C-alpha positions in Angstrom: -4.4 -34.1 -21.5 -2.7 -31.4 -23.7 -5.4 -29.0 -22.5 -4.5 -29.8 -18.9 -0.8 -29.4 -19.6 -1.4 -26.1 -21.3 -3.5 -24.9 -18.4 -0.9 -26.0 -15.8 1.9 -24.2 -17.7 -0.2 -21.1 -18.0 -0.9 -21.0 -14.2 2.9 -21.6 -13.7 3.7 -18.7 -16.0 1.3 -16.3 -14.2 2.7 -17.3 -10.7 6.3 -16.8 -12.1 5.4 -13.3 -13.2 3.9 -12.5 -9.8 7.1 -13.9 -8.2 9.4 -11.9 -10.4 7.4 -8.7 -9.9 7.4 -9.2 -6.2 11.1 -9.9 -6.1 12.0 -6.8 -8.1 9.7 -4.7 -5.9 11.5 -6.1 -2.7 14.9 -5.3 -4.2 13.8 -1.8 -5.2 12.5 -1.2 -1.7 15.8 -2.0 0.0 17.1 1.6 0.1 13.9 2.4 2.0 13.5 5.8 0.5 12.5 4.1 -2.8 9.5 2.2 -1.3 6.9 4.6 -2.7 8.4 4.7 -6.3 8.9 0.9 -6.2 5.2 0.4 -5.1 4.0 2.8 -7.8 6.0 0.8 -10.4 4.5 -2.4 -9.1 0.9 -1.1 -9.4 1.7 0.3 -12.9 2.9 -3.2 -14.0 -0.3 -4.7 -12.6 -2.3 -2.1 -14.5 -0.5 -3.1 -17.6 -1.3 -6.7 -17.1 -5.0 -6.0 -16.4 -5.7 -3.4 -19.1 -3.4 -4.5 -22.0 -2.6 -8.2 -21.3 1.0 -7.2 -21.5 2.9 -9.5 -19.1 6.4 -8.0 -19.3 8.0 -7.5 -15.9 11.6 -6.2 -15.8 11.6 -3.5 -18.5 8.1 -2.3 -17.6 8.9 -2.1 -13.9 12.0 0.1 -14.3 10.2 2.3 -16.9 7.4 2.9 -14.5 9.8 3.4 -11.6 11.5 6.2 -13.5 8.2 7.7 -14.8 6.7 7.8 -11.3 9.9 8.6 -9.3 9.4 12.3 -8.6 5.7 12.2 -7.9 5.6 9.0 -5.8 8.6 10.3 -3.8 6.8 13.5 -2.9 3.7 11.6 -1.9 5.9 9.2 0.1 7.3 12.1 2.0 3.8 13.6 2.7 2.4 10.2 3.7 5.3 9.4 6.0 5.0 12.8 7.6 1.2 12.3 8.2 1.9 8.8 9.6 4.6 10.2 11.9 2.3 13.0 13.2 -0.5 10.5 13.9 1.9 8.1 15.6 3.4 10.9 17.8 -0.1 12.1 18.7 -1.1 8.5 19.6 1.9 8.1 21.9 1.4 11.5 23.5 -2.3 10.7 24.2 -1.3 7.5 26.0 0.9 9.6 28.3 -1.6 12.4 29.0 -4.7 11.0 30.7 -6.6 14.4 30.9 -7.0 14.7 27.1 -6.9 11.1 26.0 -10.6 10.5 25.8 -11.3 13.8 24.1 -8.7 13.6 21.3 -8.2 9.9 20.9 -11.3 9.4 18.7 -10.0 12.1 16.3 -6.6 10.4 16.0 -8.4 7.1 15.2 -10.7 8.9 12.7 -7.8 10.5 10.9 -5.8 7.3 10.9 -8.8 5.5 9.4 -9.3 8.1 6.7 -5.6 8.0 5.8 -5.7 4.2 5.5 -8.9 4.3 3.3 -7.3 6.9 1.1 -4.2 4.8 0.7 -6.2 2.0 -1.0 -6.7 4.3 -4.1 -3.5 6.3 -3.8 -1.2 4.2 -6.1 -4.0 3.1 -8.5 -5.0 6.7 -9.1 -1.3 7.8 -9.4 -0.5 5.2 -12.2 -3.9 5.4 -14.0 -4.3 9.1 -14.3 -2.0 12.0 -15.2 -2.6 14.2 -12.1 -0.7 16.6 -9.9 0.2 15.3 -6.4 -2.5 17.2 -4.5 -5.1 16.0 -7.1 -4.0 12.4 -6.6 -4.5 12.7 -2.8 -7.8 14.5 -3.2 -9.3 12.1 -5.7 -8.1 9.1 -3.8 -9.8 10.5 -0.7 -13.1 11.1 -2.5 -13.1 7.7 -4.2 -12.4 6.1 -0.8 -15.4 7.9 0.8 -17.6 7.5 -2.2 -17.0 3.7 -2.6 -16.6 2.7 1.0 -17.3 -1.0 0.6 -14.6 -1.3 -2.1 -12.2 0.7 0.1 -12.9 -1.7 3.0 -12.3 -4.6 0.6 -8.9 -3.1 -0.4 -8.0 -2.8 3.3 -9.1 -6.4 3.7 -6.6 -7.3 1.0 -3.8 -5.4 2.8 -4.7 -7.0 6.2 -4.8 -10.4 4.5 -1.3 -9.9 3.1 0.0 -8.9 6.5 -1.6 -11.9 8.3 -0.4 -14.2 5.6 3.2 -12.9 6.1 2.8 -13.4 9.9 1.6 -16.9 9.4 4.0 -17.8 6.7 6.9 -15.4 6.2 8.0 -17.0 3.0 4.9 -15.6 1.3 6.7 -12.2 1.3 8.2 -13.3 -2.1 4.8 -13.3 -3.9 2.0 -11.9 -1.7 2.7 -8.2 -2.2 2.5 -8.3 -6.0 -0.7 -10.4 -5.9 -2.2 -8.0 -3.3 -1.3 -5.0 -5.5 -2.9 -6.8 -8.5 -6.2 -7.3 -6.6 -6.2 -3.8 -5.2 -5.9 -2.4 -8.8 -8.7 -4.7 -9.9 -10.9 -3.2 -7.2 -9.8 0.3 -8.2 -10.5 -0.4 -11.9 -14.1 -1.2 -11.1 -14.4 2.1 -9.3 -12.7 4.0 -12.2 -15.3 2.5 -14.6 -18.1 3.8 -12.4 -16.6 7.2 -11.7 -13.9 8.2 -14.1 -11.7 11.1 -13.0 -11.5 14.1 -15.3 -7.8 15.0 -15.8 -6.8 18.6 -16.4 
């Protein structure tokens, strides 16, 4: 009975940590421009839990937020720009019938490559000490080199989105759990193909 009680409280403690991490992430995302630094901090805390069994939340989150602020903000600007360009091309192609069938596959291809690269973007950022372009480059090569795991990461992201659509209240815990599993996926890749830092 004591074993069951201990196990129950352990599960409750883990869920509480995920909830707290998710809540801090949501609050840190409210200014919108801080979404990328907040997400980097969330992944960094997940990394801390996985690699070091360190379950601190508040202090660790704000430390990693500060440490990754500049780099994640730059990547956020780049990623937002690429997403906007792809979206504008997509809208334009819907209006111009003559070139739609020629260029549409390229827009879909680049959108897919960007999505696959995004799976590894934050894990690479928080796991290695790299420059911005090296983070993007290595994330792309890992995504292409480990396509099944990249697709699994996309599956996690799609699952979070569908869970939110089905039950909006899951927004208070699903993102931190999703980030945790994506870093777990990435960790397996890092173990197979470590990145050499400059």
